[in-house]
C-alpha positions as CSV (number, residue, x, y, z in Angstrom):
1,X,-97.6,43.9,-15.0
2,X,-99.6,47.0,-15.4
3,X,-98.1,50.4,-14.7
4,X,-100.2,53.6,-14.6
5,X,-98.3,56.2,-16.6
6,X,-100.9,58.5,-18.1
7,X,-101.9,61.4,-15.8
8,X,-98.8,62.9,-14.3
9,X,-100.7,65.4,-12.2
10,X,-102.8,62.6,-10.7
11,X,-99.8,60.5,-9.9
12,X,-98.1,63.5,-8.2
13,X,-101.2,64.3,-6.2
14,X,-101.5,60.6,-5.2
15,X,-97.8,60.6,-4.1
16,X,-98.5,63.5,-1.7
17,X,-101.0,61.3,0.3
18,X,-99.6,59.6,3.4
19,X,-98.6,56.0,2.8
20,X,-101.6,54.7,4.8
21,X,-104.0,56.5,2.4
22,X,-102.0,55.4,-0.7
23,X,-102.4,51.8,0.5
24,X,-106.1,52.2,1.2
25,X,-107.1,53.8,-2.1
26,X,-104.6,51.7,-4.1
27,X,-106.1,48.4,-2.7
28,X,-109.6,49.7,-3.5
29,X,-108.5,50.6,-7.1
30,X,-106.7,47.3,-7.7
31,X,-109.5,45.2,-6.3
32,X,-112.0,46.7,-8.7
33,X,-109.6,46.3,-11.6
34,X,-108.9,42.7,-10.6
35,X,-112.6,41.9,-10.7
36,X,-112.6,42.9,-14.4
37,X,-109.7,40.5,-15.1
38,X,-111.3,37.7,-13.2
39,X,-114.6,38.1,-15.1
40,X,-112.8,38.0,-18.4
41,X,-110.7,35.0,-17.4
42,X,-113.8,33.1,-16.5
43,X,-115.1,33.5,-20.0
44,X,-111.8,32.0,-21.4
45,X,-111.1,29.2,-19.0
46,X,-111.7,25.7,-20.5
47,X,-114.4,23.9,-18.5
48,X,-114.0,20.3,-17.7
49,X,-115.8,20.1,-14.3
50,X,-116.0,23.9,-13.6
51,X,-113.8,23.9,-10.6
52,X,-110.9,25.8,-12.1
53,X,-113.4,28.6,-13.2
54,X,-114.9,28.6,-9.7
55,X,-111.5,28.9,-8.0
56,X,-110.4,32.0,-9.9
57,X,-110.0,35.0,-7.6
58,X,-107.6,37.6,-6.4
59,X,-105.6,38.4,-3.4
60,X,-104.3,41.9,-2.5
61,X,-100.8,42.4,-1.2
62,X,-98.9,45.4,0.2
63,X,-95.2,45.8,0.5
64,X,-94.3,49.1,2.0
65,X,-96.1,51.7,-0.1
66,X,-96.4,49.2,-3.0
67,X,-99.8,47.7,-3.6
68,X,-100.5,44.8,-5.9
69,X,-103.2,42.3,-6.7
70,X,-102.5,38.7,-7.6
71,X,-105.1,37.1,-9.9
72,X,-105.3,33.4,-10.3
73,X,-106.6,30.1,-9.0
74,X,-107.2,30.0,-5.2
75,X,-106.4,27.0,-3.1
76,X,-108.0,25.6,0.0
77,X,-110.5,22.9,0.9
78,X,-113.3,24.9,-0.6
79,X,-111.7,24.5,-4.0
80,X,-110.5,20.9,-3.7
81,X,-112.5,18.3,-5.5
82,X,-112.5,14.6,-6.3
83,X,-113.4,13.8,-9.9
84,X,-115.5,10.8,-11.0
85,X,-112.4,8.7,-11.3
86,X,-111.6,9.2,-7.6
87,X,-108.6,11.5,-8.2
88,X,-108.1,14.6,-6.0
89,X,-107.6,17.9,-7.8
90,X,-106.6,21.3,-6.5
91,X,-107.2,23.9,-9.2
92,X,-104.4,26.1,-7.9
93,X,-101.9,23.3,-8.6
94,X,-103.2,22.7,-12.2
95,X,-104.0,26.2,-13.4
96,X,-100.5,26.8,-14.8
97,X,-100.6,23.4,-16.6
98,X,-103.8,24.4,-18.3
99,X,-102.6,27.9,-19.1
100,X,-99.2,26.8,-20.6
101,X,-99.7,23.2,-21.4
102,X,-97.3,20.4,-20.4
103,X,-95.4,17.4,-21.7
104,X,-94.9,14.0,-20.2
105,X,-96.6,10.7,-20.9
106,X,-100.0,12.5,-21.4
107,X,-99.0,15.9,-23.0
108,X,-101.6,18.6,-23.2
109,X,-101.7,21.7,-25.4
110,X,-101.9,25.1,-23.8
111,X,-105.3,26.6,-23.2
112,X,-104.5,30.2,-22.1
113,X,-107.1,32.0,-20.1
114,X,-105.4,34.5,-17.8
115,X,-103.1,36.1,-20.4
116,X,-105.9,36.8,-22.9
117,X,-108.1,38.1,-20.1
118,X,-105.3,40.5,-19.0
119,X,-104.7,41.6,-22.6
120,X,-108.4,42.3,-23.3
121,X,-109.0,44.2,-20.1
122,X,-105.7,46.1,-19.9
123,X,-107.1,49.5,-21.0
124,X,-110.3,49.2,-19.0
125,X,-108.4,48.2,-15.8
126,X,-106.0,51.2,-16.3
127,X,-109.0,53.5,-16.5
128,X,-110.6,52.0,-13.4
129,X,-107.4,52.3,-11.5
130,X,-107.0,56.0,-12.6
131,X,-110.6,56.8,-11.7
132,X,-110.4,55.2,-8.3
133,X,-107.1,56.9,-7.5
134,X,-108.7,60.2,-8.5
135,X,-111.6,59.5,-6.2
136,X,-109.2,58.7,-3.4
137,X,-107.3,62.0,-3.9
138,X,-110.6,63.9,-4.0
139,X,-111.8,62.1,-0.9
140,X,-108.7,63.1,1.0
141,X,-109.0,66.7,-0.2
142,X,-105.7,67.0,-2.0
């Protein structure tokens, strides 16, 4: 979880904005930051058939004045595939198994891709969020 703590003045000016404007500019900032994480994750994801890499995406959420972006494998018919052995795979249901590994009769070692992507883009995503928030504050004239 990333928390913007740097520029106190910017955070205070952003807090003055009405909730609707905070949501608007917060979603915009987190969407741009999420794209950086997704691009980095796509370079780390192990490729078997390429469907897990293709399914990586983000979804924005708002709860009251809180805005967040969830980055991970998306689900749906567009991302469901049948491998050459005839087995149906949904990348959203196997992403955590690839990331953390699993036991069982056919254990697999972990192949992390989201955590390293988050770690390597943390500073750049924070600067993107701060820049977009500053643009939003300037756009609203505060």
